[in-house]
C-alpha positions in Angstrom: 0.0 0.2 0.0 2.7 2.3 0.8 5.5 3.4 -1.4 7.5 5.6 0.8 7.1 7.2 4.1 9.5 10.3 5.1 10.2 11.4 9.1 10.9 15.2 10.1 14.1 14.5 12.7 15.5 16.3 15.2 19.3 15.9 15.0 20.1 14.9 10.7 23.2 13.2 11.2 22.4 11.3 14.0 19.2 10.0 12.8 21.3 9.1 10.0 23.4 7.1 11.2 21.0 5.7 13.1 18.9 4.3 10.8 22.2 3.3 8.3 22.9 0.9 10.7 20.2 -0.4 12.0 18.3 -1.2 8.8 21.8 -2.6 7.8 20.2 -6.4 8.6 16.8 -5.6 6.1 19.2 -5.0 3.8 18.5 -1.5 3.4 20.5 0.9 2.6 21.5 5.0 1.9 20.4 5.4 -1.6 20.2 9.1 -2.0 20.7 12.4 0.2 20.8 15.8 -1.0 20.7 18.5 1.2 19.2 17.7 4.7 17.5 14.3 3.0 18.5 11.0 3.0 16.4 7.8 1.0 17.2 4.3 2.3 16.4 1.6 0.7 16.6 -2.2 -0.9 16.6 -1.4 -4.4 17.1 1.8 -6.5 14.7 4.0 -5.2 14.2 4.9 -1.4 11.1 3.6 0.8 12.4 5.3 3.7 13.0 9.0 4.3 14.5 11.3 7.2 14.9 14.9 6.8 15.5 17.7 9.0 13.2 20.0 9.8 10.9 22.3 12.5 8.4 20.1 12.8 9.6 16.6 14.2 7.6 13.5 13.3 6.8 12.5 17.2 4.9 8.7 18.3 5.1 7.2 15.5 4.9 4.1 15.0 6.7 2.2 12.0 6.8 -2.2 11.5 9.1 -3.4 8.2 9.1 -7.0 7.3 12.0 -9.4 8.1 12.9 -12.4 6.1 13.7 -14.3 9.3 14.0 -14.4 13.5 17.7 -13.4 12.7 17.2 -10.9 10.5 15.0 -9.4 13.7 17.3 -9.9 16.3 20.5 -8.3 14.4 18.3 -5.4 13.6 17.7 -4.9 17.6 21.3 -5.6 18.0 22.3 -2.7 15.3 19.6 -0.4 16.7 21.0 -0.9 20.4 24.9 0.3 19.5 23.8 2.6 17.0 22.3 4.9 19.7 18.2 3.7 20.4 16.8 2.3 23.1 15.8 -1.1 23.2 11.2 -0.7 23.3 11.3 -4.5 23.4 13.7 -7.9 22.7 13.2 -9.9 20.2 10.8 -12.8 20.9 7.5 -14.3 19.7 4.5 -12.6 20.4 1.1 -14.6 20.3 -1.4 -12.2 20.6 -0.4 -10.3 17.7 -1.0 -13.7 16.0 1.1 -17.5 15.8 4.3 -16.9 14.5 4.7 -13.7 15.1 8.5 -12.5 16.2 9.3 -9.1 16.7 11.6 -6.5 17.9 11.6 -2.5 18.8 13.9 0.0 19.0 13.0 3.6 19.8 15.6 5.5 17.4 16.6 8.8 18.7 14.0 10.9 18.1 11.9 8.4 19.9 10.1 7.3 17.5 8.8 3.1 17.9 10.6 0.8 15.0 9.4 -2.5 15.1 11.1 -5.4 13.2 8.7 -8.6 12.6 9.6 -12.0 11.0 6.4 -13.9 10.5 6.5 -18.2 10.3 4.0 -20.3 9.5 
């Protein structure tokens, strides 16, 4: 349904570094950067943008798909190593469905970033 998402961030360099590290296990990388905008994605076109501005996006929950539980684990470790705050360690979350395995980290602006792998 979504083509891309843009987040206004408080500290552009810090958030850019956080997303570069935290999203690397998912296969996302910095694809485009220009004038305070950084675009991350798997392919040629970015699907997650961060940019500096005065109206910082707050109170947001983003859930990204992972290929495996190992990728969820790697995301969580990378997010914390990049300065994110633990908001839920990797584990099964049966309350969300069978095989729902997820981890949560708060980015530098305290947005809740979830990575989930669902197995049959």
